C-alpha positions in Angstrom: 121.9 80.7 104.0 121.4 79.8 100.4 122.9 76.6 99.2 125.9 76.8 96.6 128.7 73.9 95.6 128.9 69.9 97.4 132.1 68.1 96.3 130.8 65.0 94.5 131.9 63.3 91.3 129.3 63.8 88.6 127.6 60.6 87.8 127.9 61.1 84.0 131.5 59.9 83.8 132.2 58.5 87.2 133.5 55.0 87.4 131.6 52.7 89.7 131.9 49.1 90.6 129.8 46.9 88.3 127.4 45.1 90.6 125.2 43.6 87.8 125.3 39.9 86.9 124.4 39.6 83.2 123.1 36.1 83.7 120.4 37.6 85.8 119.0 39.7 83.0 115.2 39.1 82.4 113.7 39.7 79.0 109.9 39.9 78.5 107.9 39.8 75.3 104.5 41.3 75.6 101.8 41.8 72.9 100.3 45.2 72.9 96.8 43.6 73.0 97.7 42.0 76.3 98.2 45.4 77.8 95.0 47.0 76.4 92.1 44.9 75.0 91.3 47.8 72.6 94.5 47.3 70.7 94.2 44.8 67.9 96.2 41.6 67.8 99.7 42.0 66.3 102.3 39.4 65.5 105.2 41.6 66.7 105.6 42.3 70.4 106.9 44.9 72.8 110.2 43.9 74.5 111.2 44.8 78.1 114.5 44.1 80.0 115.2 44.2 83.7 118.2 42.9 85.7 117.3 42.6 89.4 121.0 42.1 90.4 121.8 45.7 89.4 121.7 48.7 91.6 118.7 50.5 90.0 119.3 53.8 88.3 115.6 54.7 88.5 115.8 55.6 84.8 113.8 54.0 82.0 115.2 53.6 78.5 112.5 53.8 75.9 113.7 52.7 72.5 111.7 53.3 69.3 112.7 51.4 66.1 112.6 52.7 62.6 110.0 52.4 59.8 108.6 48.9 59.3 111.1 47.6 61.9 110.1 45.7 65.1 111.5 45.6 68.7 113.1 42.1 68.4 115.5 43.5 65.8 117.3 45.7 68.4 118.2 44.0 71.6 121.9 44.5 72.2 121.6 48.2 73.1 118.6 48.0 75.5 120.0 44.8 77.1 123.3 46.7 77.7 121.4 49.5 79.5 119.5 47.0 81.6 122.7 45.3 82.6 123.8 48.7 84.0 120.7 49.4 86.2 118.3 50.8 83.7 114.8 49.5 83.1 114.5 49.2 79.3 111.6 49.0 76.8 111.4 48.7 73.1 107.9 49.6 72.0 105.9 48.2 69.2 104.1 51.2 67.7 102.5 52.2 64.3 105.5 52.6 62.1 104.4 51.2 58.7 104.8 54.6 56.9 107.7 57.0 57.0 107.1 60.7 57.5 109.3 61.2 54.4 106.7 59.7 52.1 104.0 62.4 52.5 106.1 65.2 53.8 109.4 65.6 52.0 107.8 67.4 49.0 104.8 68.8 50.9 104.0 72.5 50.7 102.8 72.3 54.3 105.6 73.4 56.6 104.0 71.6 59.5 103.6 68.3 57.7 106.4 66.4 59.5 105.4 67.6 62.9 101.7 66.8 62.5 102.5 63.4 61.1 104.6 62.5 64.1 102.2 64.0 66.6 99.4 61.8 65.4 101.6 58.7 65.9 102.7 59.9 69.4 99.4 61.3 70.7 96.7 59.7 68.6 95.0 63.0 67.8 93.8 63.7 64.3 96.6 66.1 63.3 97.5 64.7 59.9 95.6 63.5 56.8 98.5 61.3 55.9 98.4 58.9 58.8 95.5 57.3 60.8 96.4 56.6 64.5 93.9 56.9 67.3 94.4 57.5 71.0 94.4 53.7 71.6 97.2 52.9 69.2 99.4 55.9 69.7 102.8 55.7 71.4 101.7 57.4 74.6 98.9 54.9 75.3 101.0 51.9 74.3 103.7 53.1 76.7 101.5 53.7 79.7 99.6 50.4 79.2 102.9 48.5 78.9 104.3 50.0 82.1 101.0 49.3 84.0 101.1 45.7 82.7 104.7 45.1 83.7 104.0 46.5 87.2 101.0 44.2 87.6 102.9 41.1 86.4 106.2 41.9 88.2 105.3 44.2 91.1 108.7 43.9 92.8 110.7 45.1 89.8 109.9 48.8 90.1 108.2 49.5 86.8 105.7 51.8 88.8 108.7 54.2 89.3 107.8 55.6 85.9 104.1 56.4 86.1 101.4 57.5 88.4 97.9 56.4 87.3 97.9 57.3 83.6 100.6 59.9 83.8 104.2 59.1 82.6 107.1 60.4 84.7 108.9 61.8 81.7 111.8 63.2 83.7 112.9 59.7 84.5 112.9 58.6 80.8 115.9 58.3 78.5 114.5 58.3 75.0 116.3 56.6 72.1 115.3 55.9 68.6 116.5 54.8 65.2 115.5 56.6 62.0 111.8 57.3 62.3 112.0 56.4 66.0 114.8 58.9 66.6 112.6 61.7 65.2 109.7 60.6 67.5 112.1 60.6 70.5 113.3 64.1 69.7 109.8 65.5 69.3 108.6 63.9 72.5 111.6 65.6 74.3 110.5 68.9 72.8 107.2 68.6 74.6 108.3 66.9 77.8 111.4 67.4 80.0 113.2 64.0 79.8 116.5 62.9 81.2 118.3 62.3 77.9 117.6 61.8 74.1 119.7 59.5 71.9 119.1 59.8 68.1 120.5 57.1 65.8 120.5 58.0 62.1 118.0 60.8 62.8 116.2 63.1 62.6 115.5 63.0 58.9 112.6 65.4 58.5 114.2 67.4 55.7 111.8 69.3 53.3 112.8 69.3 49.6 110.1 72.0 49.0 111.6 74.4 51.6 115.1 73.1 51.3 115.5 73.0 55.1 114.8 70.8 58.1 111.2 70.7 59.5 110.3 73.7 61.6 109.8 71.6 64.8 113.6 71.0 65.0 114.3 74.6 65.9 111.3 75.4 68.1 111.7 75.8 71.9 112.3 72.6 73.8 111.3 71.4 77.3 114.4 69.2 77.4 117.6 71.3 77.3 120.0 70.9 74.4 122.6 69.5 76.8 120.5 66.3 77.0 120.5 65.6 73.3 122.9 63.1 71.7 123.2 61.7 68.2 125.1 58.8 66.5 125.0 58.6 62.7 126.9 57.3 59.7 128.7 59.5 57.3 127.9 57.0 54.6 124.2 56.5 55.5 122.5 55.0 52.4 119.0 56.1 53.5 119.2 59.4 55.3 121.6 62.1 54.1 124.2 62.8 56.8 124.4 66.6 56.1 120.6 66.8 56.6 120.9 65.1 59.9 123.7 67.5 60.9 121.5 70.5 60.1 118.8 69.1 62.5 121.4 68.7 65.3 122.6 72.3 64.8 119.1 73.7 65.0 118.6 71.7 68.2 121.5 73.5 69.8 123.9 70.6 70.0 126.8 72.6 68.5 127.3 74.2 71.9 128.8 70.9 73.1 131.6 70.6 70.6 131.9 69.7 67.0 130.8 66.3 65.5 133.4 63.6 66.2 134.3 60.6 64.2 134.5 57.6 66.5 137.2 55.8 64.5 140.5 56.7 66.2 138.7 58.3 69.2 138.1 56.9 72.7 135.5 57.3 75.3 134.5 60.0 76.4 134.8 61.1 72.7 135.9 64.7 73.6 132.4 65.0 75.3 130.9 65.6 71.9 127.1 65.2 71.6 127.3 64.5 67.8 129.1 61.3 67.0 129.5 59.5 63.6 131.1 56.5 62.1 132.6 56.1 58.7 131.8 52.3 58.6 130.3 51.4 55.2 128.8 48.0 54.6 127.0 46.5 51.6 123.3 45.8 51.7 120.2 47.9 51.6 119.9 50.1 54.6 122.8 48.4 56.4 124.9 51.5 56.6 121.8 53.3 57.9 121.3 50.8 60.7 124.7 49.4 61.7 125.0 51.9 64.6 122.1 50.2 66.5 120.3 47.3 64.8 121.4 43.8 65.9 121.7 42.2 62.4 123.7 45.1 61.0 125.9 46.0 64.0 129.5 44.7 63.5 130.8 42.4 66.3 134.4 42.0 67.4 136.2 38.6 67.7 134.6 38.0 71.1 131.1 38.5 69.8 130.7 42.0 71.5 129.2 44.9 69.5 132.0 47.1 68.4 130.0 50.2 69.4 129.5 49.1 73.0 131.7 51.9 74.4 129.8 54.4 72.2 126.5 53.1 73.5 127.7 53.4 77.1 128.8 57.0 76.5 125.5 57.9 75.0 123.7 56.4 78.0 125.9 58.3 80.4 127.6 55.2 81.7 131.3 54.7 82.4 133.2 53.3 79.5 136.7 52.8 78.2 139.4 54.1 80.6 137.2 56.9 81.9 137.5 55.6 85.4 141.3 55.7 85.4 141.3 59.2 83.9 138.8 60.5 86.5 140.8 58.9 89.3 144.0 60.6 88.2 142.2 63.9 87.8 140.8 63.7 91.3 144.2 63.0 92.8 146.0 65.7 90.9 143.7 68.7 91.3 142.5 70.5 94.4 139.3 72.5 94.1 138.3 74.6 97.2 136.5 75.9 99.2 133.4 73.7 98.8 130.8 75.0 99.5 132.1 78.3 98.2 131.0 81.9 98.1 132.5 84.3 95.5 135.9 82.7 94.8 136.9 79.2 93.8 140.5 78.1 93.9 142.1 75.4 91.8 145.6 74.0 92.3 147.7 71.3 90.6 146.5 72.0 87.1 148.6 71.1 84.1 149.3 74.0 81.8 146.4 74.5 79.3 143.6 73.1 81.4 140.1 74.5 80.5 137.0 74.8 82.6 133.3 75.2 82.1 130.7 75.8 84.8 127.2 74.6 83.9 123.9 74.8 85.7 121.8 71.7 86.1 119.8 72.7 83.0 123.0 72.2 80.9 123.5 75.9 80.3 127.2 77.0 80.3 127.4 79.9 82.8 131.1 80.5 82.7 133.9 79.2 80.5 137.7 79.6 80.8 140.6 78.2 78.7 144.3 77.8 79.2 144.3 78.2 83.0 147.6 78.5 84.9 148.7 75.8 87.3 147.0 77.6 90.2 143.9 79.6 89.4 141.3 81.7 91.1 137.8 81.7 89.6 135.5 84.6 90.3 132.0 83.3 90.9 130.5 86.5 92.2 128.1 86.9 89.3 126.6 83.4 89.7 123.5 83.0 91.8 123.5 80.6 94.6 122.8 77.0 93.5 124.2 73.7 92.3 126.6 73.7 89.4 128.7 71.3 87.5 132.4 72.0 86.8 133.7 70.3 83.6 137.5 70.2 83.2 139.8 68.8 80.6 143.4 69.2 79.7 144.4 70.6 76.3 145.7 67.2 75.1 142.7 65.3 76.5 144.8 63.3 79.0 142.5 64.2 81.9 138.8 64.7 81.8 136.2 64.9 84.5 133.3 66.6 86.2 132.7 67.7 89.7 129.5 69.0 91.3 129.9 72.1 93.5 127.6 74.1 95.6 127.6 77.9 95.8 126.2 79.7 98.8 125.4 83.2 99.8 125.9 84.1 103.4 
């Protein structure tokens, strides 16, 4: 018997009891030279967060800041992740020069990619940057993980590496500006859990009048795992240029871009979010989606984008829990496991459905279903799938995992 659909609520938007105690959050500051004696002394440090009171998600958030920025500038977002069961890191890496400087007007179509690869891998790809295998992102990351495990062996940092090999599939990569481009390119090379790009990528060529080629090339990480949050009024990176990158990355398959003002989590399940918040000051509108000093706070001192961040991280937010609960009570989905036919009852008029495999590829899509529906699954191979459902007016949204079997 081949295995096919187990009725579980998909973790992406499932409400769960918050077991973390924010007062238990631990923050570590570590110089790169402490993790590897070959790395020169630097004033700025890596930052790491772990909350031992949380049920661990066995996922590591790796955040990469933008050009000339430093990890201490961005703490709200990774601390939020850590207070929901993530391990979290913000890496100090060679970011003194933007890829835009040498590459925007370059006649070399591979300029952006080679510039980034040298920073990530430390191999001599580009004449415009000098980063070796000691100073590169990959070495700094593995050395930091090894150091944290040695210093705090009970905290589970060794979950994310074996020897000198990083367990990329357990990483959620996020980055702002230059860092967002690095996160996306790393995800092209390695299958990661999720990618979150703030105000990025920005590798747009004036010479070729198009995004860098690497944005459209095949990716080890499926398009379903890519998310972006930008500012329509970005004063550093042109929003339409970012939008072109997202389209080339396949993100249009998951709905149009969505303005967060006037919207609520789960933001119509869009993977391309933007704000229209515009603030004075150099690069403030470029950074207010993520950087502490620029992020607007509400009257209680909480970041106004906290629900957006939770959504981007795949965490419950807003009233998703209530919506999911109502959805579960209202709709019957059977049999599960199933064979060739799946029945649904209790639907509101206008409900739509998508069936996706675990690589994020939509295998079947239906819209405007009747109150009772029969779905033919005969053409789907046996395996595990995710059923995404939503009402036409957005009142109910949810996901269920199902298993299809062949007898």
